[in-house]
N, C-alpha and C positions, 0 to 999 in steps of 0.2 A: 504494500500500500504506500502511495506517495505521501511522505510526511509533510511536505509543503502544502499539499491540498488539504490534509487533515487539519493542519494548523490554521490555514485560511478559513476553513469551515468553522472551527472553534471560535475564532475572532468574530466572524460574521454572526454566528449564533448569539454571542454576548451582546453585540451591537443591536441586533433586531429585538432580542428579548427586552433590553433596556427601553427601546422605543415602544414596544407593545405595552410594557408595564407602566409607561408614563401616560398612556391614554386613560381618560376618565371612563367610568362605567357608562355614562351617557354617550360618550364618543364611540365606545365599542358597540353599544346598542344601535346607534344611528348608522354607523358604518356597516354593521352586520345586517341590518335591514336592507341596505342598498345591495349588498352581496347576494342576499337571499332573493331579492327581486330580480337581479341579473340572472341568477341560476334558474329560478323557477320559470323564466320566460324562454329558456333554451329548449329546443325540440327534444334533445336527448333526455332532459328531465321529464318533460311532459309524457314521453313515450315509455319511460322506465316504470316497471311494475314493482320490482324489488330493489330497494336502495339501501346500501350500507352507509350509515352516517357515523358521526362521532359526537361524544358529549364533550363540549369545549372546556379546555383548560383555561386558566386565567389569561386574558389577552387574545385568545383565539377567536376567529369568526364564529359567532353563535348562530347555528343553523336550526335550533330547536323550534323557533317560531314557524319556520317553513314546514318542519316535520309535523307539527300540530295541525297546520292548515291542510296538509295533504292526507291526514289520517283518514282511513276508510276508502281512499281511492288508490293508495299505494301501501305496500308492506315495507316496514323499516327494520333493519337489523343494525346492531352496534357491536363493536368488538370487545371480546373478553381476552385479556392478556394471559397467555399460557407461558409462564416463565420457564417451565421445564423444557418445552420445545422451542422456546424463543420465537413464538409466533402468535398471531391473532386468530381468534375463532369467532365467527359471526353468530349472534343470537338474536332472534326476532323479538321485538319489544312491542307491546300494545299499550303501555301506560308509562309515560316518562316520570311520573311522580312516585309510582309504587314498585317499579321493577328494576331499580338501579341500586348498586351498593358501591362502596369505595373499593377500588382495585388495589393491587399490590404496590403500584408506583404512584398512588395518590390521585389517579384519574377515576371518574365514575364509570362503571361498566355494568352490563346486564347481570342481574342475579340469576345464576344458572339453575337455581331451584324453582324459579318462577317463569323462566323463558325457555324456548327450545332452540337448539342449534340449527342453523341453516346451511344447506349444502352450498358451497361457494359457486357451483354451476348455476344456481338459481338467481344469483345477483346480476342485475342489469347494469348497475352503476354504483361506483364507490366514490363518496365525497371524501377527499383526502385532506386532512389538516396539514398545513404547511407553514414553515417559518418564512420561506421565500420561494418564489418561482421565477423562472426567466423566460425570455423570448423563445428559447428552444424547448420549452416545457420541462426543463430540469427542475427538480424539487430539492429543497433543503428542509429536512425534518429536524427534530430535536436531538438526534444523535444516537438513539438507541438501536435504530435499524429495524424495528418491528414492522413498520409499514413496508419497507423495501422487501423484507423477507416474504411478507404476505402477498404483496402485489406480484411477485414472481410466480405465485401458485395459482393465480386466477385465470379464467378463460380469456382468450384474446378478444372475444366479443364484448367483454365487460368493460364499460367506459370508466376510466379513472379521471376524476375531475378534481383538480386542485383549487382550493379557495383561499383567497388572501385579501388583505387591505392593500390599497394602491401603493403605500410606501414599502410594501414587502415585494413588489415587483422590481426585479433587477434585470439589466441587459444580459448579463451572463453570471453563472454561478460556478464555483469550483466543484468539480465532480470526480467521482471514481466510477468510470463507465461500467466496470464489471459488477459494481454493488448498487449504484443508485438507479432507481427506476423512474423513468419519466412519466408524466401524466399525459392524458390525451387532450385535455381541455384545461385552460387556465381561466378562472373566473374571479374578477375583482369587483369593486364597487361600481365602476362605470364602463368597463370593457371586458371582453372575453377573447381568447385566442383558441380556435379549434384546429 
């Protein structure tokens, strides 16, 4: 692994997290609503029947309002972190308030006793949380590699959609081509790249 790229990624993560954490809750809410509007207007979202979302960490694009609005017309699953296998497992959720528990790394995840696992082949679209995305659809995550591992296991037909705020869009990102998985679509507050 290229140490220079790893170092560049570390520095970029620190910078972006500082920027994210400096946003007020109102700002995150407003920006998130704009991203949700952009995403819900895309044909790939409208056509998707089974969508894998995520429960936002502090500072991340909050997609839960969009999930609530689409309940009943779409099925939603969220990831459960499998630390043993260093992978994510999708579980279908029908109630955002009652079917989540705190996961091993501090993120909310489906309670496996109240939800059922979904076969990855059923998923039409995955909304991927991202620290940054670039023009070539490269993604910078938080550094654990769980999403990259998971995205390598899904069907080629499953659309990977990275969501970000505009300040998280960069011209190019430092990447490890053998490890980092690109998204198919980039969605921000006021533009998207397919």
